[in-house]
N, C-alpha and C positions, 0 to 999 in steps of 0.2 A: 504494500500499499504506500502510496506517496506520502511523504512527510510534510507536504505543504497544503495549505488550505485555499480553496478557491471560494473567496467570499461571495455570499449570496445577498448581501445587503445588510442592513443593520440587524436583522433577527438573527444571522448566523450563516453557516454553510451547510451543504449537503454532505453528510457523512458516506464513506464508501460502505458497500455491503458487508465487507469483512469487519470494519470498525463497528457497525451496528450489531452485527451477530455476536462478536466478542463482548460487547457492552451488555447486551441482553443476557448472555450467559453468565457473565460476571454478577449481573444483578439477581438472577435466579439462584446461584450458588450462595450469594450473601444471605438470602432469606432462607434457603435450606439450612445453612449452618446455623443461623439464628433460632429458627423454629424446631431444631433438634436439640440444641444445647439448652435452651431456656427450660422446656419441661423435663429434660434429663437432669439439669441441676436441682430442680425442685424435687424429683425422685430421690436424688442423692441425699438432699437435706432430710427427707423423711427417713431414709435409711439410717441417718445419723441421730434420729430421734430429737431433732432440734425442737424447741418450743415454737408455739404459734407466732410469736412476736419475731423470730428470726426469719420466718417465711415472709412476713411483710418487709423485713429488711432486705431479704433476697429479691424481692420483686421491685422495690424501689431502687436497689443498687444499679439495675439495668438503666434507669431513666435519669436519676439525679445527676450523675457526673456528665452525661451527654447534655443535659439541659444547661449546665454551666459552660459547656464547651461548643455549643451549637453556633453561635455567632462567630467566635474565633476561627471555627473550622471553615466557615464560609468565606472569611477574609483569606485564610490560608490557601483556599481553592482558587480564589480570584488571583491572588499573588503569585503562587507557585505552580498552578496548573492542576487540571483535574486528575490526570494519571498519577501524580506523585501522592496526592492525598488519598486516591483509591488504593494504591499500593500500601500506604501506611495502614490504612484501615484493614486491608486484607491481612497484613502481617499480624496485627493486633488480634484479629479474629481467630487466626490459626494458633496464635499464642495463647489465647483464652482456653481453647481446648487442651492445650498441652499443660496449662496451669491446673485445669480440672483433673487431668490424668495424674499429675505429680502431687498436687496439694489438695486434691479433692477429698481426702480422708477427714478433714476437719471443716467446721462450719465457716470459719474464717477463710479458708482456701476456696470453698464454694463461692462466697460472696466475692473474693478477689477475682476469681475467674469470670463471674458475671459482670463485674464493673469492667474488666478488660474487653469483654464481648460488647458490651453496651458502647464503649468508646470507639472500638473498631467499627462496629455497625454504623454509628453516627457519621464517622469520617467517610465511609464507603458510600452511604446514601447521599449526603450532601454533595459529594464529588460526582456520583452518578447523575443526580438531577441537574447539576450545573453542566455536565457533559452533554446531556440531551438538549438542554436550553441553548448552549453555545454552538451546537453543530446541526440542529434542525433547520431544514430550508425554510425560508420565508413562506408563512402561511401553513405550515405543516406542524405546528407545535402540538395541536390536539391529537393528531395521529401519533406523533412521536411519543408523547407522554401516555397515550392509552396503550401503545405497544410496550413501553417500559413498565408501567404497573401491571400489565398482563403478566409479564415475565416475573415480576416480583410476586404476584399472587400464586403463580405456578409454584415458585419455590416455597411459598408459605404452606402450600398443599402438600408437596413432597416431603418436606421436613419431618413432620409428625409421622409419616408413613414409614420413616427409617426406624422409629421407635417400635412400630407394629411388627416390622420384619425381624428385628433383633430380639424383641422379647415381649411382643404384644399380648401373649396368652397369660402372662404373670401379672400379679397385682403390681408388684414392683419390678421393672425390667432390669436387666444387667447393665446398669449405668457405666460400669468400667468399660465394657465392650463398646457402648455407645460413644463414650468419650474418645476411645481409639479410633473409631470410624470418623467421627468428627474431625479428629486431628488430620486424618488423611484427606477429608473433603477441604479442610483449610489449606493444605499444601497445594491441592488442586486449584483453589481459588487464588492463592498467591501466583502460581504459574499462570493462570488465565489472565490476571491483572498485568503481569509482566509482558504478556503479549499484545496488550492493548496499545495501539499507537494513535494518539490524538493529534489532530491537525495542528499545525503551528498557528499560534495566535497572530492576528493581524497587529500591525504596530499600533500601539496606543490602546490596546484593548484592556490592559490592567489598569485599574485605578487604585491608587493609594491615597486619595484625597481624604483628609480627616473628616470631611463632611459627607463621605459616602453614605453612612447609615442615615444621616438626616435627609439625604436625597431620597432614599427608599421610603423612609417614614412618611414623606410628604406626598407619595404617589396617591392619586385620587383613587379611592375604593379599596386601598390596602387593607384597612381594619375589617372591612366587609369579607373580603376574600380570606383573610387569616380565621376569622370567626367561623365562617362556613366550613373551612377545612378542619378545625379543631372539633367543631360540633359533629361533623359526619364521621371522623375517626373515632371520636368517643363513643358514637353510636354503635360503630362496629365492635369496639371492645365490650360494650354492655351486652350485645347479643351473645358474645362468647361466654360471658358468665350467667346472664339471666334467662337464656333459653334453656340451659340445663335446670337452673332453679325453678323455672315455669314447669318443665316436664316433671320435676319431683313433686311440686305441688299438685299436679294434675294426674299423677300416676302413669305418665308416659314412659314407655321403655327408653333406656339410655341409648340403644341403637338407633331408635327413630330420632332422637334428639341429635345424635351424630349425623344421621342423614340429613336433617335440617340445616345443620351448620355446613355441611358439604354443599348443599343446594345453594345456600346463600353465596358461598365462596365461588361456586362455578358460575353463577348468574352474575356476579360482579366481574368475573373474567370476560364473559361475553359482552357485556356492555363496554368494557374498556377496549376489547378488540375492535369494536366497530365504532369507537368514539369519534374518529375523524369523519366518517360518513354521516354520523347523526348531526354533528355540528354544521356540516356543510348544508344539510337539508333543513335543520330547524333554527340553527343560530345558537351562538354560545349562552347568551343570557336566558334565551327561553328554555334551553335544554337544562341549564343549571336550576332554573325555577321549577321546571317540570319534575326533574328527577328528585330534587330535595323534597318537594311537595309529595311525590310518590312515596318516599321514604317515610315521611311523617305519617301519612294515612296508613301505610302497611305496617309500621311499628305499632301504631295504636290498635289496628285489627289483630295483630299477633297476640295482644293481650286479652282479647275476646275468647269465650268459650266455643271453639270451632272443632268440627271433626278432623281427624288427621289429615285427609285429603285436602280439606279447605286451608288447614294451617300450612301444609307444604306449598300450595299454590300462592299463598300470601308471602311466605318466606322467600320464594323465587322473585316475586315483585320487589320485596324489600332488598334483595341483593342487586337487582338490575339498578335500583335507585342509588343505593349507597356506593355502587362501584364507580359512578361518574364524578362525584364531588371531588376526590383527590386529584386525579389528572387534570380535571378542568382548572382548579385553582393553580396548579403548577403551569399549565400553559398560559394562564391569565398573568402569572408573575413573570414568566419568561417573556411575554410580549411587553410587559410594563417596564421592566428593569432594563437599564442601559447595558450594552455589552461591557464585561468588566466588573459588573456588580451583581451577576446573576447568581454566583455562589452565595453571596451574602443575602441575596433575596430568598433563596431556598433555605438557608439556615434561619431566617426569621420565621418562615413557614413551619420549619421543624420545631423551633422554639414554642411557638404558639400550639402546635400539635402535642408536644410533651406536656405543656401546662394543661391543656385540655384533657389528656388521659389521665393526669393526676387529680385534677379538681372536679371535673364534670361528673364522673361516675360516683364519687364520694357525695357530692352535692345532691345528685339526683337520688341516691340512695337515702340520704337523710331526709329529704323532702317527701319521698314515697314510703318512709318507714311506717310498718303497721298495715300496709295494704298489699303486701307480698310482691312477687316478681312482676305480677301483671301491672301493679301500680308503678314499678320503675319504668317498665316499657312505656307506660302512657306518659310518664314525666319526660322520657326521653323523646317521645313523639312531639310533645310540646316544644322541647328544644329545637327540633328539627323544623317546627313551623316557624320559629324565630328565625332560624337560618333561611327559610324560604322568604320571608320578608326582607332580609338582608339582601338576598340574591336579586330581589326586585329593584333595589337601589343600585345595582351595578351598571355600568355603561352597556349600551344595547347589545354590542358584541365584543366586549373587551376593548382594550386599548388599540389593538391593531395598528401598531406604529408604522408598519411597513406598507399600510395601505392596501393590502391584498386580503381577499377573502380566505378563510380557512379552507384548507385543502382536504380532499377526500381521503379516507383511510385505505 
């Protein structure tokens, strides 16, 4: 692949097929490693008979350090390039698996491995999103981010499958074997990242202006976009926790709840794969409003007493709606942020997402306390309705600084 970039205007340049393939594989492997190590670390903590408070520390350890490093990681991406930051993230993720192999016999070792994993994941994701934003051709941001999030969703689906393959029949799988397999995956991830060759940046693309973050914060509609993104992501997290709780409340089999979660994930992958075509036909703002509203109505309906077939159909609609919000806000930010600031723009989005993941589920749970899982789902639906209102205030089709209509997928 050529080492130079053919600029395609202010929005970026067209990536080569090889670069795009390697980037998507790298994205999928990042999520595979994350979604196999996080539950495996929890199983190891249970094996070690840690108190419940330690499980809370373990969960928070993945997000707290990245929350502090999100904006600096965006600055590093803009300054040093996407590939270097991605490679640092891949090395840390591989190292996290090694830490769990060597030090995972103690609760502190498990927490340390999770902290390293969360930091590596953050660096990888910020750089991946900046790479998509900086190399997508003008007018193709929606398609590019749709494919990127599709690959990430695929990795999130494959990761837990490794636990099933290694020890799915046991109540507590062989975590030592899982950590060893994850270490091998980490080595593959590092090798894949090393093969990635990003186009050379155009002259003047890097911005070290001390007012860069102020420039981003003044972008019209930024807070709306960040709010929509964090509410939608929190809603996805809430379904992972409260669909099983709803099933327990209503005596639904665990296998059926697992099927519902799979249906939601697959539906989101479908909507992301066709995102570019939907934007071309419907328009970015109308699609955002429609899909977030669909998510709100579907989330509320899931809390109703429905027969299994009806519940499955509603969950599919919920997955279709929730799958659109994340890539659309990514493409909106890519169109809004000047070249050289897109890493920082994506890091701002991830900061908002992490805050939402910490604050929204706990707030919703407190508000809906005493009314069960259905009440939590209804409160989440109300939050999505607020996000729908926020989407109505966004520009008609995003900033579209290059003046071209979104391309089809």
